[in-house]
All heavy atoms as a GROMACS GRO file, in nm:
protein
  574
    1PRO      N    1   7.514  11.147  32.359
    1PRO     CA    2   7.635  11.148  32.446
    1PRO      C    3   7.708  11.282  32.441
    1PRO      O    4   7.698  11.357  32.347
    1PRO     CB    5   7.722  11.037  32.388
    1PRO     CG    6   7.647  10.980  32.270
    1PRO     CD    7   7.520  11.054  32.255
    2LEU      N    8   7.780  11.306  32.547
    2LEU     CA    9   7.859  11.431  32.560
    2LEU      C   10   8.006  11.397  32.571
    2LEU      O   11   8.042  11.285  32.605
    2LEU     CB   12   7.816  11.505  32.688
    2LEU     CG   13   7.669  11.547  32.696
    2LEU    CD1   14   7.638  11.600  32.836
    2LEU    CD2   15   7.636  11.651  32.590
    3THR      N   16   8.086  11.496  32.537
    3THR     CA   17   8.232  11.484  32.551
    3THR      C   18   8.287  11.616  32.602
    3THR      O   19   8.218  11.718  32.594
    3THR     CB   20   8.297  11.444  32.417
    3THR    OG1   21   8.432  11.414  32.438
    3THR    CG2   22   8.285  11.554  32.314
    4ILE      N   23   8.404  11.613  32.658
    4ILE     CA   24   8.466  11.732  32.712
    4ILE      C   25   8.572  11.782  32.610
    4ILE      O   26   8.660  11.705  32.574
    4ILE     CB   27   8.532  11.708  32.846
    4ILE    CG1   28   8.428  11.668  32.948
    4ILE    CG2   29   8.609  11.833  32.890
    4ILE    CD1   30   8.486  11.620  33.083
    5GLN      N   31   8.554  11.905  32.564
    5GLN     CA   32   8.653  11.963  32.474
    5GLN      C   33   8.750  12.043  32.557
    5GLN      O   34   8.711  12.137  32.626
    5GLN     CB   35   8.587  12.050  32.369
    5GLN     CG   36   8.684  12.104  32.265
    5GLN     CD   37   8.612  12.158  32.145
    5GLN    OE1   38   8.540  12.092  32.076
    5GLN    NE2   39   8.626  12.287  32.121
    6VAL      N   40   8.877  12.007  32.549
    6VAL     CA   41   8.981  12.073  32.628
    6VAL      C   42   9.044  12.190  32.550
    6VAL      O   43   9.076  12.292  32.608
    6VAL     CB   44   9.091  11.971  32.669
    6VAL    CG1   45   9.202  12.039  32.749
    6VAL    CG2   46   9.031  11.854  32.746
    7SER      N   47   9.057  12.171  32.418
    7SER     CA   48   9.109  12.279  32.338
    7SER      C   49   9.069  12.261  32.192
    7SER      O   50   9.034  12.150  32.148
    7SER     CB   51   9.261  12.294  32.351
    7SER     OG   52   9.323  12.174  32.311
    8SER      N   53   9.076  12.370  32.119
    8SER     CA   54   9.051  12.371  31.977
    8SER      C   55   9.163  12.453  31.915
    8SER      O   56   9.179  12.570  31.943
    8SER     CB   57   8.917  12.432  31.944
    8SER     OG   58   8.888  12.427  31.806
    9LEU      N   59   9.247  12.384  31.834
    9LEU     CA   60   9.372  12.445  31.786
    9LEU      C   61   9.388  12.439  31.638
    9LEU      O   62   9.346  12.343  31.573
    9LEU     CB   63   9.491  12.372  31.853
    9LEU     CG   64   9.487  12.362  32.003
    9LEU    CD1   65   9.575  12.250  32.053
    9LEU    CD2   66   9.533  12.495  32.062
   10LYS      N   67   9.451  12.540  31.580
   10LYS     CA   68   9.487  12.537  31.436
   10LYS      C   69   9.608  12.449  31.411
   10LYS      O   70   9.622  12.386  31.308
   10LYS     CB   71   9.516  12.678  31.386
   10LYS     CG   72   9.400  12.774  31.383
   10LYS     CD   73   9.302  12.745  31.274
   10LYS     CE   74   9.352  12.784  31.137
   10LYS     NZ   75   9.264  12.750  31.028
   11ASP      N   76   9.696  12.444  31.511
   11ASP     CA   77   9.821  12.370  31.498
   11ASP      C   78   9.802  12.222  31.535
   11ASP      O   79   9.780  12.186  31.651
   11ASP     CB   80   9.921  12.433  31.598
   11ASP     CG   81  10.061  12.375  31.588
   11ASP    OD1   82  10.075  12.257  31.553
   11ASP    OD2   83  10.155  12.446  31.623
   12HIS      N   84   9.809  12.135  31.434
   12HIS     CA   85   9.786  11.993  31.452
   12HIS      C   86   9.887  11.933  31.546
   12HIS      O   87   9.855  11.848  31.630
   12HIS     CB   88   9.784  11.919  31.318
   12HIS     CG   89   9.743  11.779  31.328
   12HIS    ND1   90   9.830  11.675  31.298
   12HIS    CD2   91   9.625  11.720  31.367
   12HIS    CE1   92   9.766  11.560  31.319
   12HIS    NE2   93   9.645  11.584  31.360
   13ALA      N   94  10.013  11.970  31.530
   13ALA     CA   95  10.120  11.915  31.617
   13ALA      C   96  10.096  11.948  31.762
   13ALA      O   97  10.113  11.865  31.852
   13ALA     CB   98  10.255  11.963  31.571
   14LEU      N   99  10.049  12.067  31.789
   14LEU     CA  100  10.018  12.111  31.927
   14LEU      C  101   9.899  12.033  31.981
   14LEU      O  102   9.898  11.992  32.098
   14LEU     CB  103   9.993  12.261  31.932
   14LEU     CG  104   9.960  12.320  32.070
   14LEU    CD1  105  10.067  12.284  32.171
   14LEU    CD2  106   9.940  12.472  32.061
   15ALA      N  107   9.800  12.008  31.894
   15ALA     CA  108   9.686  11.928  31.941
   15ALA      C  109   9.730  11.789  31.978
   15ALA      O  110   9.689  11.734  32.079
   15ALA     CB  111   9.582  11.924  31.826
   16LEU      N  112   9.822  11.730  31.899
   16LEU     CA  113   9.873  11.596  31.929
   16LEU      C  114   9.951  11.593  32.060
   16LEU      O  115   9.944  11.500  32.139
   16LEU     CB  116   9.954  11.542  31.813
   16LEU     CG  117   9.875  11.511  31.684
   16LEU    CD1  118   9.967  11.469  31.574
   16LEU    CD2  119   9.769  11.407  31.709
   17ARG      N  120  10.032  11.698  32.080
   17ARG     CA  121  10.110  11.710  32.207
   17ARG      C  122  10.015  11.720  32.328
   17ARG      O  123  10.040  11.662  32.432
   17ARG     CB  124  10.207  11.823  32.202
   17ARG     CG  125  10.328  11.799  32.115
   17ARG     CD  126  10.440  11.897  32.135
   17ARG     NE  127  10.404  12.039  32.117
   17ARG     CZ  128  10.409  12.100  31.998
   17ARG    NH1  129  10.446  12.036  31.887
   17ARG    NH2  130  10.376  12.226  31.990
   18THR      N  131   9.908  11.798  32.311
   18THR     CA  132   9.809  11.815  32.417
   18THR      C  133   9.740  11.683  32.448
   18THR      O  134   9.725  11.642  32.562
   18THR     CB  135   9.705  11.922  32.379
   18THR    OG1  136   9.774  12.047  32.355
   18THR    CG2  137   9.602  11.944  32.490
   19GLU      N  138   9.704  11.612  32.342
   19GLU     CA  139   9.642  11.478  32.357
   19GLU      C  140   9.735  11.385  32.431
   19GLU      O  141   9.695  11.316  32.524
   19GLU     CB  142   9.610  11.419  32.220
   19GLU     CG  143   9.560  11.277  32.225
   19GLU     CD  144   9.561  11.207  32.092
   19GLU    OE1  145   9.646  11.241  32.007
   19GLU    OE2  146   9.478  11.119  32.071
   20LYS      N  147   9.862  11.385  32.393
   20LYS     CA  148   9.960  11.296  32.458
   20LYS      C  149   9.976  11.326  32.607
   20LYS      O  150   9.981  11.240  32.691
   20LYS     CB  151  10.097  11.309  32.384
   20LYS     CG  152  10.202  11.217  32.436
   20LYS     CD  153  10.332  11.228  32.357
   20LYS     CE  154  10.438  11.136  32.408
   20LYS     NZ  155  10.561  11.147  32.332
   21ALA      N  156   9.981  11.455  32.640
   21ALA     CA  157   9.996  11.497  32.779
   21ALA      C  158   9.870  11.457  32.859
   21ALA      O  159   9.884  11.413  32.977
   21ALA     CB  160  10.014  11.650  32.787
   22LEU      N  161   9.753  11.472  32.802
   22LEU     CA  162   9.631  11.431  32.871
   22LEU      C  163   9.629  11.280  32.895
   22LEU      O  164   9.591  11.234  33.001
   22LEU     CB  165   9.510  11.479  32.794
   22LEU     CG  166   9.483  11.631  32.799
   22LEU    CD1  167   9.380  11.671  32.693
   22LEU    CD2  168   9.437  11.671  32.939
   23LYS      N  169   9.669  11.204  32.792
   23LYS     CA  170   9.673  11.059  32.808
   23LYS      C  171   9.771  11.020  32.916
   23LYS      O  172   9.743  10.931  32.994
   23LYS     CB  173   9.712  10.993  32.675
   23LYS     CG  174   9.596  10.989  32.576
   23LYS     CD  175   9.636  10.918  32.448
   23LYS     CE  176   9.518  10.900  32.355
   23LYS     NZ  177   9.556  10.826  32.232
   24ALA      N  178   9.887  11.087  32.920
   24ALA     CA  179   9.988  11.059  33.023
   24ALA      C  180   9.933  11.087  33.162
   24ALA      O  181   9.973  11.025  33.260
   24ALA     CB  182  10.114  11.138  32.998
   25ALA      N  183   9.838  11.184  33.172
   25ALA     CA  184   9.776  11.215  33.300
   25ALA      C  185   9.660  11.123  33.331
   25ALA      O  186   9.591  11.144  33.434
   25ALA     CB  187   9.732  11.362  33.296
   26GLY      N  188   9.634  11.028  33.245
   26GLY     CA  189   9.530  10.929  33.271
   26GLY      C  190   9.393  10.957  33.208
   26GLY      O  191   9.297  10.884  33.234
   27TYR      N  192   9.386  11.057  33.124
   27TYR     CA  193   9.260  11.089  33.058
   27TYR      C  194   9.245  11.010  32.928
   27TYR      O  195   9.343  10.978  32.860
   27TYR     CB  196   9.250  11.239  33.023
   27TYR     CG  197   9.242  11.326  33.147
   27TYR    CD1  198   9.353  11.399  33.184
   27TYR    CD2  199   9.124  11.338  33.217
   27TYR    CE1  200   9.349  11.485  33.297
   27TYR    CE2  201   9.118  11.420  33.329
   27TYR     CZ  202   9.229  11.492  33.368
   27TYR     OH  203   9.223  11.577  33.477
   28ASN      N  204   9.121  10.981  32.887
   28ASN     CA  205   9.089  10.913  32.762
   28ASN      C  206   9.076  11.025  32.655
   28ASN      O  207   8.966  11.054  32.610
   28ASN     CB  208   8.959  10.835  32.778
   28ASN     CG  209   8.921  10.763  32.652
   28ASN    OD1  210   9.001  10.738  32.563
   28ASN    ND2  211   8.792  10.733  32.641
   29ALA      N  212   9.191  11.076  32.614
   29ALA     CA  213   9.190  11.191  32.521
   29ALA      C  214   9.205  11.148  32.377
   29ALA      O  215   9.260  11.039  32.347
   29ALA     CB  216   9.306  11.285  32.555
   30TYR      N  217   9.150  11.229  32.285
   30TYR     CA  218   9.161  11.205  32.142
   30TYR      C  219   9.150  11.337  32.067
   30TYR      O  220   9.101  11.437  32.124
   30TYR     CB  221   9.056  11.103  32.097
   30TYR     CG  222   8.913  11.149  32.121
   30TYR    CD1  223   8.837  11.210  32.021
   30TYR    CD2  224   8.852  11.126  32.245
   30TYR    CE1  225   8.709  11.251  32.045
   30TYR    CE2  226   8.721  11.165  32.268
   30TYR     CZ  227   8.650  11.228  32.166
   30TYR     OH  228   8.521  11.267  32.187
   31VAL      N  229   9.188  11.336  31.942
   31VAL     CA  230   9.183  11.456  31.858
   31VAL      C  231   9.086  11.430  31.743
   31VAL      O  232   9.090  11.323  31.680
   31VAL     CB  233   9.322  11.493  31.802
   31VAL    CG1  234   9.312  11.610  31.702
   31VAL    CG2  235   9.420  11.524  31.911
   32ILE      N  236   8.997  11.525  31.717
   32ILE     CA  237   8.915  11.518  31.598
   32ILE      C  238   8.944  11.646  31.517
   32ILE      O  239   8.976  11.751  31.575
   32ILE     CB  240   8.764  11.508  31.627
   32ILE    CG1  241   8.713  11.631  31.700
   32ILE    CG2  242   8.733  11.380  31.701
   32ILE    CD1  243   8.561  11.641  31.691
   33THR      N  244   8.939  11.634  31.388
   33THR     CA  245   8.965  11.747  31.300
   33THR      C  246   8.835  11.789  31.236
   33THR      O  247   8.758  11.704  31.190
   33THR     CB  248   9.070  11.707  31.196
   33THR    OG1  249   9.192  11.669  31.264
   33THR    CG2  250   9.101  11.820  31.102
   34ALA      N  251   8.809  11.917  31.237
   34ALA     CA  252   8.685  11.971  31.176
   34ALA      C  253   8.712  12.089  31.088
   34ALA      O  254   8.801  12.172  31.116
   34ALA     CB  255   8.594  12.012  31.291
   35MET      N  256   8.636  12.101  30.982
   35MET     CA  257   8.640  12.217  30.895
   35MET      C  258   8.535  12.316  30.950
   35MET      O  259   8.417  12.281  30.953
   35MET     CB  260   8.608  12.177  30.752
   35MET     CG  261   8.594  12.295  30.658
   35MET     SD  262   8.744  12.395  30.644
   35MET     CE  263   8.839  12.296  30.528
   36VAL      N  264   8.579  12.432  30.988
   36VAL     CA  265   8.487  12.534  31.038
   36VAL      C  266   8.470  12.636  30.925
   36VAL      O  267   8.567  12.700  30.883
   36VAL     CB  268   8.545  12.603  31.163
   36VAL    CG1  269   8.453  12.711  31.214
   36VAL    CG2  270   8.573  12.502  31.273
   37PRO      N  271   8.347  12.649  30.876
   37PRO     CA  272   8.319  12.742  30.766
   37PRO      C  273   8.371  12.883  30.793
   37PRO      O  274   8.345  12.939  30.900
   37PRO     CB  275   8.164  12.741  30.752
   37PRO     CG  276   8.124  12.611  30.810
   37PRO     CD  277   8.223  12.583  30.919
   38GLY      N  278   8.450  12.934  30.703
   38GLY     CA  279   8.504  13.067  30.712
   38GLY      C  280   8.628  13.076  30.802
   38GLY      O  281   8.692  13.182  30.811
   39LYS      N  282   8.663  12.967  30.874
   39LYS     CA  283   8.776  12.972  30.965
   39LYS      C  284   8.880  12.866  30.939
   39LYS      O  285   8.985  12.864  30.998
   39LYS     CB  286   8.728  12.960  31.109
   39LYS     CG  287   8.643  13.078  31.153
   39LYS     CD  288   8.616  13.076  31.298
   39LYS     CE  289   8.534  13.196  31.339
   39LYS     NZ  290   8.517  13.209  31.484
   40GLY      N  291   8.847  12.768  30.848
   40GLY     CA  292   8.944  12.667  30.814
   40GLY      C  293   8.938  12.545  30.901
   40GLY      O  294   8.842  12.516  30.969
   41VAL      N  295   9.051  12.474  30.905
   41VAL     CA  296   9.062  12.347  30.975
   41VAL      C  297   9.106  12.371  31.121
   41VAL      O  298   9.199  12.445  31.147
   41VAL     CB  299   9.164  12.253  30.907
   41VAL    CG1  300   9.183  12.123  30.987
   41VAL    CG2  301   9.119  12.220  30.764
   42TRP      N  302   9.034  12.304  31.214
   42TRP     CA  303   9.067  12.312  31.357
   42TRP      C  304   9.078  12.172  31.409
   42TRP      O  305   9.004  12.081  31.368
   42TRP     CB  306   8.959  12.389  31.429
   42TRP     CG  307   8.962  12.536  31.404
   42TRP    CD1  308   8.910  12.601  31.296
   42TRP    CD2  309   9.025  12.633  31.484
   42TRP    NE1  310   8.937  12.734  31.306
   42TRP    CE2  311   9.008  12.760  31.418
   42TRP    CE3  312   9.095  12.631  31.605
   42TRP    CZ2  313   9.058  12.877  31.471
   42TRP    CZ3  314   9.141  12.751  31.656
   42TRP    CH2  315   9.124  12.871  31.589
   43HIS      N  316   9.167  12.153  31.505
   43HIS     CA  317   9.193  12.023  31.565
   43HIS      C  318   9.145  12.034  31.712
   43HIS      O  319   9.199  12.115  31.789
   43HIS     CB  320   9.340  11.988  31.558
   43HIS     CG  321   9.390  11.997  31.422
   43HIS    ND1  322   9.363  11.902  31.322
   43HIS    CD2  323   9.460  12.095  31.359
   43HIS    CE1  324   9.417  11.940  31.208
   43HIS    NE2  325   9.478  12.056  31.228
   44ARG      N  326   9.044  11.954  31.746
   44ARG     CA  327   8.981  11.963  31.875
   44ARG      C  328   9.030  11.847  31.964
   44ARG      O  329   9.019  11.732  31.924
   44ARG     CB  330   8.830  11.963  31.860
   44ARG     CG  331   8.784  12.086  31.787
   44ARG     CD  332   8.643  12.077  31.744
   44ARG     NE  333   8.604  12.208  31.686
   44ARG     CZ  334   8.496  12.224  31.612
   44ARG    NH1  335   8.415  12.122  31.587
   44ARG    NH2  336   8.468  12.341  31.562
   45VAL      N  337   9.078  11.881  32.081
   45VAL     CA  338   9.126  11.781  32.176
   45VAL      C  339   9.010  11.758  32.273
   45VAL      O  340   8.965  11.850  32.340
   45VAL     CB  341   9.253  11.828  32.251
   45VAL    CG1  342   9.302  11.718  32.344
   45VAL    CG2  343   9.363  11.869  32.154
   46ARG      N  344   8.967  11.633  32.280
   46ARG     CA  345   8.852  11.599  32.361
   46ARG      C  346   8.883  11.478  32.454
   46ARG      O  347   8.975  11.401  32.430
   46ARG     CB  348   8.732  11.567  32.273
   46ARG     CG  349   8.685  11.691  32.194
   46ARG     CD  350   8.567  11.662  32.112
   46ARG     NE  351   8.512  11.789  32.057
   46ARG     CZ  352   8.408  11.792  31.976
   46ARG    NH1  353   8.347  11.684  31.938
   46ARG    NH2  354   8.367  11.909  31.932
   47ILE      N  355   8.798  11.466  32.553
   47ILE     CA  356   8.811  11.359  32.651
   47ILE      C  357   8.679  11.286  32.668
   47ILE      O  358   8.578  11.350  32.696
   47ILE     CB  359   8.856  11.412  32.787
   47ILE    CG1  360   8.997  11.468  32.782
   47ILE    CG2  361   8.846  11.302  32.896
   47ILE    CD1  362   9.044  11.539  32.909
   48GLY      N  363   8.684  11.155  32.650
   48GLY     CA  364   8.578  11.067  32.687
   48GLY      C  365   8.443  11.084  32.619
   48GLY      O  366   8.425  11.162  32.526
   49ALA      N  367   8.350  11.000  32.670
   49ALA     CA  368   8.211  11.005  32.629
   49ALA      C  369   8.132  10.992  32.759
   49ALA      O  370   8.157  10.901  32.839
   49ALA     CB  371   8.180  10.892  32.535
   50PHE      N  372   8.036  11.077  32.780
   50PHE     CA  373   7.960  11.080  32.902
   50PHE      C  374   7.813  11.079  32.868
   50PHE      O  375   7.767  11.139  32.773
   50PHE     CB  376   7.994  11.207  32.982
   50PHE     CG  377   8.140  11.219  33.014
   50PHE    CD1  378   8.226  11.291  32.931
   50PHE    CD2  379   8.194  11.158  33.126
   50PHE    CE1  380   8.363  11.297  32.956
   50PHE    CE2  381   8.329  11.167  33.155
   50PHE     CZ  382   8.412  11.238  33.071
   51GLY      N  383   7.735  11.006  32.949
   51GLY     CA  384   7.591  10.998  32.929
   51GLY      C  385   7.517  11.125  32.954
   51GLY      O  386   7.417  11.154  32.891
   52ASP      N  387   7.564  11.200  33.053
   52ASP     CA  388   7.497  11.325  33.086
   52ASP      C  389   7.598  11.423  33.159
   52ASP      O  390   7.709  11.382  33.187
   52ASP     CB  391   7.373  11.303  33.174
   52ASP     CG  392   7.405  11.234  33.306
   52ASP    OD1  393   7.512  11.256  33.363
   52ASP    OD2  394   7.317  11.158  33.352
   53LYS      N  395   7.551  11.541  33.184
   53LYS     CA  396   7.633  11.646  33.244
   53LYS      C  397   7.684  11.603  33.383
   53LYS      O  398   7.803  11.627  33.415
   53LYS     CB  399   7.550  11.776  33.257
   53LYS     CG  400   7.628  11.895  33.301
   53LYS     CD  401   7.542  12.016  33.301
   53LYS     CE  402   7.615  12.137  33.351
   53LYS     NZ  403   7.535  12.259  33.348
   54ASN      N  404   7.601  11.537  33.462
   54ASN     CA  405   7.643  11.496  33.596
   54ASN      C  406   7.758  11.400  33.592
   54ASN      O  407   7.847  11.401  33.678
   54ASN     CB  408   7.524  11.437  33.672
   54ASN     CG  409   7.424  11.540  33.710
   54ASN    OD1  410   7.453  11.656  33.726
   54ASN    ND2  411   7.300  11.498  33.724
   55GLU      N  412   7.760  11.310  33.496
   55GLU     CA  413   7.868  11.214  33.479
   55GLU      C  414   7.998  11.281  33.444
   55GLU      O  415   8.103  11.239  33.486
   55GLU     CB  416   7.828  11.113  33.371
   55GLU     CG  417   7.919  10.993  33.356
   55GLU     CD  418   7.876  10.900  33.245
   55GLU    OE1  419   7.759  10.897  33.208
   55GLU    OE2  420   7.965  10.831  33.191
   56ALA      N  421   7.992  11.390  33.366
   56ALA     CA  422   8.110  11.461  33.321
   56ALA      C  423   8.166  11.560  33.424
   56ALA      O  424   8.283  11.595  33.418
   56ALA     CB  425   8.078  11.538  33.194
   57GLN      N  426   8.085  11.600  33.520
   57GLN     CA  427   8.125  11.707  33.614
   57GLN      C  428   8.253  11.680  33.692
   57GLN      O  429   8.337  11.770  33.703
   57GLN     CB  430   8.011  11.743  33.712
   57GLN     CG  431   7.902  11.829  33.646
   57GLN     CD  432   7.958  11.953  33.583
   57GLN    OE1  433   8.042  12.023  33.638
   57GLN    NE2  434   7.910  11.983  33.462
   58PRO      N  435   8.277  11.555  33.744
   58PRO     CA  436   8.401  11.538  33.819
   58PRO      C  437   8.528  11.556  33.730
   58PRO      O  438   8.625  11.615  33.777
   58PRO     CB  439   8.390  11.390  33.862
   58PRO     CG  440   8.246  11.361  33.864
   58PRO     CD  441   8.187  11.443  33.754
   59VAL      N  442   8.518  11.515  33.605
   59VAL     CA  443   8.629  11.535  33.513
   59VAL      C  444   8.648  11.682  33.481
   59VAL      O  445   8.758  11.734  33.476
   59VAL     CB  446   8.614  11.448  33.386
   59VAL    CG1  447   8.729  11.467  33.292
   59VAL    CG2  448   8.599  11.298  33.423
   60MET      N  449   8.536  11.750  33.459
   60MET     CA  450   8.542  11.897  33.430
   60MET      C  451   8.611  11.969  33.549
   60MET      O  452   8.698  12.054  33.526
   60MET     CB  453   8.399  11.950  33.410
   60MET     CG  454   8.330  11.902  33.287
   60MET     SD  455   8.377  11.985  33.138
   60MET     CE  456   8.300  12.144  33.160
   61ARG      N  457   8.570  11.933  33.671
   61ARG     CA  458   8.629  11.998  33.790
   61ARG      C  459   8.780  11.971  33.799
   61ARG      O  460   8.857  12.061  33.829
   61ARG     CB  461   8.561  11.948  33.918
   61ARG     CG  462   8.426  12.018  33.942
   61ARG     CD  463   8.374  11.990  34.083
   61ARG     NE  464   8.341  11.852  34.106
   61ARG     CZ  465   8.224  11.795  34.077
   61ARG    NH1  466   8.128  11.869  34.024
   61ARG    NH2  467   8.201  11.670  34.104
   62GLN      N  468   8.822  11.849  33.769
   62GLN     CA  469   8.963  11.814  33.774
   62GLN      C  470   9.042  11.893  33.671
   62GLN      O  471   9.149  11.946  33.699
   62GLN     CB  472   8.979  11.663  33.753
   62GLN     CG  473   9.126  11.617  33.753
   62GLN     CD  474   9.194  11.642  33.887
   62GLN    OE1  475   9.136  11.627  33.992
   62GLN    NE2  476   9.319  11.683  33.882
   63LEU      N  477   8.988  11.900  33.550
   63LEU     CA  478   9.057  11.977  33.441
   63LEU      C  479   9.069  12.122  33.482
   63LEU      O  480   9.174  12.188  33.458
   63LEU     CB  481   8.981  11.960  33.308
   63LEU     CG  482   8.992  11.822  33.245
   63LEU    CD1  483   8.884  11.806  33.137
   63LEU    CD2  484   9.129  11.802  33.187
   64LYS      N  485   8.964  12.181  33.537
   64LYS     CA  486   8.970  12.322  33.583
   64LYS      C  487   9.074  12.339  33.692
   64LYS      O  488   9.144  12.440  33.694
   64LYS     CB  489   8.831  12.369  33.627
   64LYS     CG  490   8.735  12.385  33.513
   64LYS     CD  491   8.595  12.426  33.561
   64LYS     CE  492   8.503  12.437  33.439
   64LYS     NZ  493   8.366  12.474  33.481
   65ALA      N  494   9.082  12.245  33.784
   65ALA     CA  495   9.182  12.251  33.891
   65ALA      C  496   9.322  12.245  33.833
   65ALA      O  497   9.417  12.296  33.893
   65ALA     CB  498   9.159  12.135  33.989
   66GLU      N  499   9.338  12.184  33.718
   66GLU     CA  500   9.469  12.174  33.652
   66GLU      C  501   9.496  12.300  33.568
   66GLU      O  502   9.596  12.306  33.496
   66GLU     CB  503   9.473  12.050  33.562
   66GLU     CG  504   9.469  11.922  33.640
   66GLU     CD  505   9.451  11.801  33.552
   66GLU    OE1  506   9.450  11.814  33.427
   66GLU    OE2  507   9.434  11.688  33.607
   67GLY      N  508   9.405  12.396  33.570
   67GLY     CA  509   9.427  12.522  33.496
   67GLY      C  510   9.378  12.519  33.353
   67GLY      O  511   9.408  12.610  33.276
   68ARG      N  512   9.299  12.422  33.319
   68ARG     CA  513   9.244  12.416  33.184
   68ARG      C  514   9.106  12.478  33.179
   68ARG      O  515   9.049  12.507  33.285
   68ARG     CB  516   9.239  12.270  33.136
   68ARG     CG  517   9.378  12.204  33.130
   68ARG     CD  518   9.373  12.067  33.073
   68ARG     NE  519   9.503  12.000  33.072
   68ARG     CZ  520   9.598  12.020  32.980
   68ARG    NH1  521   9.576  12.102  32.881
   68ARG    NH2  522   9.714  11.953  32.988
   69ASN      N  523   9.057  12.505  33.058
   69ASN     CA  524   8.927  12.566  33.045
   69ASN      C  525   8.836  12.477  32.956
   69ASN      O  526   8.806  12.513  32.844
   69ASN     CB  527   8.946  12.705  32.981
   69ASN     CG  528   8.821  12.790  32.990
   69ASN    OD1  529   8.733  12.766  33.074
   69ASN    ND2  530   8.812  12.889  32.903
   70PRO      N  531   8.792  12.364  33.015
   70PRO     CA  532   8.716  12.272  32.935
   70PRO      C  533   8.571  12.315  32.913
   70PRO      O  534   8.516  12.392  32.992
   70PRO     CB  535   8.716  12.145  33.023
   70PRO     CG  536   8.720  12.198  33.163
   70PRO     CD  537   8.809  12.320  33.150
   71ILE      N  538   8.514  12.266  32.803
   71ILE     CA  539   8.371  12.289  32.779
   71ILE      C  540   8.307  12.155  32.744
   71ILE      O  541   8.371  12.066  32.692
   71ILE     CB  542   8.347  12.389  32.665
   71ILE    CG1  543   8.407  12.344  32.533
   71ILE    CG2  544   8.396  12.528  32.702
   71ILE    CD1  545   8.370  12.426  32.413
   72LEU      N  546   8.180  12.140  32.778
   72LEU     CA  547   8.103  12.021  32.752
   72LEU      C  548   8.032  12.038  32.620
   72LEU      O  549   7.964  12.140  32.602
   72LEU     CB  550   8.005  11.998  32.867
   72LEU     CG  551   7.949  11.857  32.883
   72LEU    CD1  552   8.057  11.754  32.900
   72LEU    CD2  553   7.853  11.858  33.004
   73VAL      N  554   8.053  11.940  32.529
   73VAL     CA  555   7.989  11.952  32.395
   73VAL      C  556   7.922  11.819  32.361
   73VAL      O  557   7.959  11.714  32.411
   73VAL     CB  558   8.094  11.993  32.290
   73VAL    CG1  559   8.152  12.127  32.313
   73VAL    CG2  560   8.204  11.888  32.281
   74ALA      N  561   7.827  11.827  32.264
   74ALA     CA  562   7.767  11.708  32.212
   74ALA      C  563   7.868  11.629  32.129
   74ALA      O  564   7.947  11.693  32.058
   74ALA     CB  565   7.646  11.742  32.127
   75LYS      N  566   7.874  11.502  32.149
   75LYS     CA  567   7.974  11.420  32.079
   75LYS      C  568   7.928  11.392  31.933
   75LYS      O  569   7.815  11.378  31.903
   75LYS     CB  570   7.995  11.288  32.152
   75LYS     CG  571   8.103  11.206  32.090
   75LYS     CD  572   8.146  11.099  32.181
   75LYS     CE  573   8.260  11.023  32.114
   75LYS     NZ  574   8.321  10.926  32.196
   0.00000   0.00000   0.00000
């Protein structure tokens, strides 16, 4: 499965605010926390679970239209 990563932030509070804003806009957003070797803890704001790239494309296009810079990643 794939997911859309909207942002990766050091600031946990900012990640939570971003998640909240995305949820308010109707997205199935969530935050995961990851330890990145040599870089510390990062909080990744992601949306949904998609079976393939084609399924995710409409959401990617919408996010880009909103001025975001999403990337598609393995869940």
